[in-house]
C-alpha positions in Angstrom: -24.7 56.2 -40.2 -25.8 52.7 -39.7 -22.3 51.4 -39.6 -21.3 54.1 -37.2 -24.1 53.1 -34.8 -23.1 49.4 -35.0 -19.5 50.4 -34.3 -20.5 52.5 -31.2 -22.7 49.6 -29.9 -19.8 47.1 -30.3 -17.4 49.5 -28.7 -19.6 49.9 -25.6 -20.2 46.1 -25.4 -16.4 45.5 -25.6 -15.7 48.1 -22.9 -18.4 46.7 -20.6 -17.1 43.2 -21.2 -13.5 44.2 -20.4 -14.6 46.0 -17.2 -16.6 43.0 -16.2 -13.7 40.6 -16.8 -11.2 42.8 -15.1 -13.5 43.4 -12.2 -14.0 39.6 -11.9 -10.3 39.1 -12.0 -9.6 41.7 -9.3 -12.4 40.4 -7.1 -11.3 36.8 -7.2 -7.5 37.1 -7.6 -5.5 36.5 -4.4 -2.3 35.2 -2.9 -2.8 31.5 -2.2 0.5 30.7 -0.7 2.8 33.0 1.3 4.4 35.4 1.3 7.1 33.8 3.4 10.9 34.0 3.8 13.4 31.3 2.8 17.2 30.9 2.7 18.2 33.7 5.1 21.8 34.7 5.1 23.7 37.4 6.9 23.0 39.9 4.1 20.2 38.4 2.0 17.0 36.5 2.1 14.4 35.2 -0.5 10.7 36.0 -0.4 8.3 33.5 -2.0 4.6 33.7 -2.8 2.1 32.3 -5.2 -1.0 33.9 -6.8 -4.0 32.1 -8.2 -3.7 34.0 -11.5 -0.7 35.0 -13.6 0.7 38.4 -12.7 3.4 40.5 -14.4 4.5 43.3 -12.0 5.7 41.5 -8.9 7.7 43.2 -6.2 8.8 43.0 -2.6 8.6 46.2 -0.5 10.8 46.0 2.6 12.7 48.0 5.2 13.6 48.5 8.9 10.2 50.1 9.5 6.6 49.2 8.4 6.9 51.9 5.8 8.8 49.3 3.7 10.6 52.1 1.9 12.8 49.9 -0.4 11.5 47.9 -3.3 12.8 44.9 -5.4 11.1 43.8 -8.6 10.7 40.4 -10.3 8.7 41.2 -13.5 8.5 37.6 -14.8 4.9 36.7 -15.6 3.5 33.7 -13.8 1.8 32.5 -10.6 4.9 31.5 -8.6 7.1 34.4 -7.5 10.5 34.6 -5.8 12.5 37.7 -5.1 16.0 37.7 -3.5 16.8 40.7 -1.3 20.4 41.7 -0.9 22.5 44.2 1.0 20.8 43.4 4.3 22.1 43.7 7.9 22.8 40.5 9.8 20.8 39.7 13.0 18.2 42.2 12.1 14.4 42.3 11.9 12.9 43.7 8.6 9.4 44.4 7.6 8.0 43.5 4.2 5.0 43.1 1.9 4.6 41.8 -1.6 2.7 43.3 -4.6 1.6 41.4 -7.7 -0.2 43.7 -10.2 -3.3 44.8 -8.2 -2.8 42.2 -5.4 -1.1 43.4 -2.2 -0.3 41.4 0.9 -0.3 42.6 4.5 2.9 43.7 6.2 5.0 40.9 7.7 8.5 40.6 9.1 11.6 38.4 8.8 15.0 38.1 10.4 18.3 37.8 8.7 20.7 35.2 9.9 22.1 35.8 13.4 25.8 35.9 14.1 27.4 33.1 16.3 27.5 35.3 19.4 23.8 36.2 19.2 21.0 34.7 21.2 18.4 32.9 19.1 14.9 31.6 19.7 13.2 29.0 17.5 10.5 26.3 17.4 10.6 22.7 16.2 7.6 20.4 15.6 6.4 17.8 13.1 3.6 15.7 11.6 1.2 18.6 11.0 -0.7 16.7 8.3 -4.3 17.7 9.1 -6.5 16.2 6.4 -8.0 13.8 8.9 -9.8 16.6 10.9 -9.9 19.3 8.2 -6.7 20.8 9.7 -8.4 21.8 12.9 -5.7 20.7 15.4 -2.8 21.6 13.0 -4.2 25.1 12.8 -4.3 25.4 16.6 -0.7 24.3 16.9 0.3 26.7 14.2 -1.4 29.6 16.0 0.4 28.8 19.2 3.7 28.7 17.4 3.0 32.1 15.9 2.4 33.6 19.4 5.9 32.6 20.3 7.4 34.9 17.6 10.3 32.5 16.8 13.1 33.7 14.5 12.7 30.4 12.6 10.9 27.1 12.7 12.1 23.5 12.0 9.7 20.8 10.8 10.5 17.1 11.2 8.4 16.0 8.2 4.9 14.9 7.2 3.6 18.4 6.4 0.7 16.9 4.5 -1.0 13.6 4.1 0.0 13.2 0.4 2.7 15.5 -1.0 1.6 14.8 -4.5 -1.5 16.9 -4.1 -1.0 20.7 -4.4 -4.3 21.5 -2.6 -3.0 19.9 0.6 0.1 22.2 0.5 -2.1 25.2 0.0 -4.1 24.1 3.1 -0.8 23.7 5.1 0.5 27.1 4.2 -2.9 28.7 4.7 -3.2 27.4 8.3 0.5 27.9 9.1 0.3 31.7 9.5 3.6 31.8 11.4 5.4 31.2 8.1 4.9 34.8 7.0 7.2 36.0 9.8 9.5 33.0 10.5 11.7 31.0 8.1 10.6 27.4 7.9 13.3 24.7 7.5 12.0 21.4 6.4 12.9 17.7 6.6 11.3 15.1 4.3 8.7 12.7 5.8 7.3 9.6 4.2 4.0 11.4 3.4 5.8 14.0 1.2 6.5 11.1 -1.3 9.2 13.2 -2.9 6.5 15.3 -4.5 7.6 18.2 -6.7 5.8 20.7 -4.4 8.3 20.1 -1.5 11.3 21.1 -3.7 9.3 24.0 -5.2 8.2 25.6 -2.0 11.4 25.2 0.0 14.8 26.5 -1.1 17.1 23.7 -0.2 20.9 24.0 -0.6 21.8 22.4 -4.0 18.1 21.2 -4.1 19.1 18.1 -2.1 16.9 16.3 0.4 19.7 16.8 3.0 21.4 20.0 3.9 22.9 21.9 6.8 23.3 25.5 8.0 24.6 27.6 10.9 22.3 30.0 12.8 23.6 31.8 15.9 25.5 29.3 18.0 23.9 26.2 16.5 24.8 24.0 13.6 21.7 22.4 12.1 21.6 19.3 9.9 18.5 18.1 8.1 18.6 14.5 6.8 16.4 12.3 4.6 15.5 9.3 6.7 13.3 7.7 4.0 14.7 4.3 3.2 15.8 4.9 -0.4 18.2 7.8 0.7 19.0 6.8 4.3 21.1 3.9 3.1 22.9 5.9 0.4 26.6 6.2 0.8 26.4 9.7 -0.7 24.3 11.0 2.3 26.4 9.1 4.8 29.7 10.5 3.5 28.2 14.0 3.3 27.1 13.7 6.9 30.5 12.5 8.1 32.2 15.4 6.2 29.7 17.9 7.6 30.1 16.8 11.2 33.9 16.8 11.0 33.9 20.4 9.7 31.4 21.7 12.3 32.8 24.1 14.9 29.6 25.5 16.4 29.0 25.3 20.2 25.8 23.3 19.7 24.7 20.7 17.1 21.1 19.8 16.3 20.0 17.2 13.8 16.4 16.7 12.5 14.8 14.1 10.3 11.6 12.1 10.2 12.0 8.5 11.3 13.1 8.1 15.0 16.0 5.8 15.9 14.5 5.6 19.4 10.7 5.7 19.9 8.2 3.8 22.1 5.2 5.0 20.0 3.0 3.1 17.5 5.7 3.0 14.7 8.5 2.4 17.1 12.2 2.7 16.6 13.9 2.8 13.2 16.6 0.5 14.5 18.9 0.4 11.5 19.3 4.2 11.7 20.9 3.7 15.1 23.7 1.9 13.4 24.0 3.9 10.2 23.8 7.4 11.8 23.6 6.9 15.6 27.3 6.1 16.1 28.2 9.3 14.3 25.9 11.3 16.5 27.6 9.9 19.6 31.1 10.3 18.3 30.7 13.9 17.3 28.8 14.9 20.5 25.5 15.9 18.8 23.3 17.6 21.4 19.8 16.9 20.2 18.3 14.7 17.5 14.7 15.6 16.6 12.3 13.3 14.8 8.6 12.8 14.1 6.7 9.9 12.5 5.1 8.9 15.8 2.4 11.4 16.6 3.3 11.9 20.3 6.1 13.4 22.4 9.1 11.4 23.7 12.5 12.4 25.0 15.1 9.8 25.4 18.8 10.0 26.4 21.4 7.6 24.9 24.9 8.3 26.1 25.3 12.1 25.6 22.6 12.5 22.9 19.1 13.7 23.5 16.6 12.0 21.2 13.3 13.8 20.9 10.2 12.7 19.0 8.0 15.7 18.4 5.1 14.5 16.2 2.3 16.4 17.9 1.8 19.0 15.2 -1.8 18.2 14.2 -1.9 14.6 12.9 -4.0 12.0 14.8 -2.3 11.4 18.2 -0.6 8.1 18.9 -0.2 6.3 22.1 3.3 6.1 23.5 5.2 3.9 26.0 8.3 3.9 28.1 11.5 2.2 27.2 15.0 2.0 28.7 16.0 5.2 26.9 12.8 7.2 27.9 13.1 10.3 30.1 9.5 11.5 29.4 6.8 10.4 27.0 3.2 11.7 26.5 0.4 11.6 24.0 -0.4 15.2 23.3 -0.4 17.9 20.7 2.6 20.2 21.3 5.6 22.0 19.9 9.1 22.6 21.2 10.7 26.0 22.0 14.4 26.5 22.2 16.4 29.5 23.4 20.1 29.4 22.8 23.3 31.4 23.1 27.0 30.4 23.1 26.9 29.0 26.6 23.5 27.6 27.2 20.6 25.9 25.4 17.2 25.9 27.1 14.5 23.5 25.9 10.7 23.5 26.6 8.0 21.2 25.3 4.7 23.1 25.4 1.1 21.9 25.2 -1.6 23.9 23.4 -2.9 25.3 26.8 0.6 26.8 27.4 1.7 24.2 29.9 5.5 23.3 29.8 5.4 19.6 30.4 9.1 18.8 29.8 12.3 20.9 29.9 16.0 20.7 30.2 19.1 22.9 29.9 22.4 22.1 28.2 25.5 24.0 29.4 28.7 24.4 27.4 
């Protein structure tokens, strides 16, 4: 009888302890990054998210309505989760949510890649690193971007102050709520420092720092302008081959260090000679950069050079050089609407004011 009483007491203690631990896990467990879409194709996309605890039963629920009637599993235990969805329809909006064990996200949406004859709408901005003011201004910029409901977003680099530290990436993804509904295409800044997190959180083609893709009527090229790769023959030869094979109506290139800037950092002059001649020869429409925390649009021959570094980092003064069309010290983002015949550009302040605009006709 004595042994039976001891067994009952131990059993009750074990059950209570288990309930307490599980309750604690359920109370404190959460999604710390994402979910967000990456690598959209005409018939597929990948959903990524990260939990603060290891989970086993991980799935994406998705569909053409908010019922999210279809489901795809990835039952690999861990904190970092990726699920590729296949058999999708091009140029289409889908709804989705993710589930990891007892953790469930809100319902978000994504777009599959748009066909060439489709109209697209996207945002480009840069230098969001917000550690200096606890991410206050970067958060405001991100909120304004979300209101635009872009199909996707381009970032010209310097997401965080130091790309080695995971907590800064968690902060960036936390304040950038637009990433749940818009694919984010990155370019490497100097503050990323080639940290592992950049290559973990973004699905890059062949895991290279430079890549290209077509979306609607635009061919996009992302380059690595950090010195160690900007002078590499491998990137230069890849760029030449990529530009030669491009047949899209419009071409946009984005990278971090500006060939033309009148801001604090100024122009990265050697890039004018390494890459700039190719941009002019192949009739690139726009080159977007960051690095200087301001806005500047310049025009050199047929190429529009735009510094868009107003994403949340401390603002820099800017000037006016021979190439300058418009320059301004302000937080901002850039919104582009494009079809096969026309590209419309607006630079927008946080109060909604359009302070620079132009149209390119084909």
